[in-house]
Structure formats: structure tokens, C-alpha cells
C-alpha positions in Angstrom: 11.6 -9.9 -16.4 12.1 -8.4 -13.0 14.2 -9.7 -10.1 12.6 -10.0 -6.6 14.3 -10.7 -3.3 12.3 -13.2 -1.2 13.7 -13.2 2.4 13.0 -14.1 6.0 14.5 -12.7 9.2 17.0 -14.4 11.4 15.2 -16.3 14.0 12.1 -16.8 11.9 12.6 -20.6 11.9 13.5 -20.9 15.6 10.1 -22.5 16.3 11.1 -25.5 14.2 12.3 -28.5 16.3 15.5 -30.3 15.5 13.4 -33.3 14.7 11.4 -31.4 12.0 14.4 -29.5 10.6 15.4 -32.2 8.0 11.8 -32.2 6.6 11.9 -28.4 6.3 15.3 -28.6 4.5 13.9 -31.2 2.1 10.8 -29.0 1.4 12.9 -25.9 0.9 15.2 -27.7 -1.5 12.2 -29.0 -3.4 11.0 -25.4 -4.0 14.5 -24.3 -4.9 14.7 -27.1 -7.5 11.2 -26.2 -8.8 12.4 -22.6 -9.3 15.5 -23.8 -11.1 13.4 -26.1 -13.3 11.0 -23.2 -14.1 14.0 -21.0 -15.1 13.3 -18.3 -12.5 16.0 -19.0 -9.9 18.9 -16.5 -9.7 20.5 -17.0 -6.3 19.7 -17.9 -2.7 20.8 -19.4 0.5 20.7 -19.1 4.3 22.9 -16.8 6.2 24.9 -17.7 9.3 23.9 -15.9 12.5 24.7 -12.3 12.5 28.4 -11.8 12.3 28.4 -8.6 10.3 31.2 -6.2 9.3 30.5 -2.8 8.0 33.0 -1.3 5.5 32.9 2.5 5.3 33.6 4.5 2.1 37.1 5.2 3.5 37.8 1.5 3.9 37.4 1.5 7.7 36.0 -1.9 8.9 33.8 -2.1 11.9 32.8 -5.6 13.2 29.4 -6.5 14.6 27.1 -7.8 15.8 25.1 -4.8 16.5 22.5 -5.3 19.3 20.6 -2.2 18.2 19.7 -4.0 14.9 16.3 -5.5 15.5 16.0 -7.6 12.3 18.5 -9.0 10.0 18.1 -11.4 7.0 18.4 -15.1 7.9 17.8 -16.5 4.4 17.1 -15.3 0.9 16.2 -16.2 -2.6 16.3 -14.0 -5.8 13.9 -15.0 -8.5 13.5 -13.4 -12.0 9.8 -13.3 -12.9 7.5 -11.3 -15.1 5.2 -10.0 -12.4 5.0 -9.2 -8.7 2.2 -11.8 -8.5 4.6 -14.5 -9.6 7.1 -13.4 -7.0 4.4 -13.6 -4.4 3.5 -17.1 -5.5 7.1 -18.2 -5.2 7.3 -16.6 -1.8 4.2 -18.5 -0.7 5.9 -21.7 -1.7 9.0 -20.8 0.3 6.9 -19.8 3.2 5.1 -23.1 3.3 8.4 -25.0 2.9 10.3 -23.0 5.5 7.3 -22.7 7.8 7.9 -18.9 8.2 6.7 -15.7 6.6 8.7 -14.3 3.6 9.2 -10.7 2.7 9.1 -9.8 -1.1 10.9 -6.8 -2.5 11.6 -5.8 -6.1 15.2 -5.3 -6.8 16.1 -1.9 -8.4 16.5 -2.1 -12.2 20.1 -1.9 -13.4 20.0 -3.0 -17.1 23.8 -3.1 -17.4 24.3 -5.3 -14.3 21.4 -7.5 -15.2 22.9 -8.1 -18.7 26.2 -9.0 -17.1 24.5 -11.4 -14.7 22.4 -13.1 -17.4 25.5 -13.5 -19.6 27.4 -15.1 -16.7 24.5 -17.4 -15.9 24.3 -18.5 -19.5 28.0 -19.5 -19.5 27.4 -21.9 -16.6 
């Protein structure tokens, strides 16, 4: 299995009215639950508006936000599926639920980290 990051940019849901937001939340949670039930859900959630900190290799912390950054992630899901096509199908479900486009990227393979993560998830 391969893990895929499904994400959307901050502001991608700004077109949703306050009146429609509860329905969008319900729809997104339904897709989340479907992914859990299918056994493909790894992790996900929304991110608060950009309040980033950058930690350099020497430990120096620089706080944001950074106006030169044009796009930052507003929400994400990580799914563990057999094919890119399956990841795209999950992204389509999230896109419909959240009413915004989703980006799909394959996570780099790290067998050791993946094994530790799977073990931790199995203990839950």
C-alpha cells in the first residue's frame, strides 16, 4: 500500500457561506468515516489560518506569517491505498464534500517509518 496526501489550499473554502458550512462539515465527516470504515484512513484535519514558525537546523525560530507565500495548506487527509487511482477517487469524494479542489501527492516511501506508524495504529 502507498500513502497519499490529499490537501486543499487555505482559502479554498472561502466561497462557502456560513449557512452552508454545517452541511459541508457533515459531508466531509461522512467521507472521513467512510475512509475509516474502508481501512484507508491514516490522518487528517484542517489547519488554522497561517500562523507558521520556521525552525532552522541550528534551532533558530522565525515566526510568520510570510506574505510572500502564495499558497499554504488549509486542510489535509492521508490515505493508505493500493493505487494512485484509488487516491484520486478518495480525493474526488473529499472535493465534492468540501466543495473545493483537492491536490493529490504520493508520500515518499520510508519502510521503517511506515512500519512504526502501522504498529502504532494497530495498538489503538
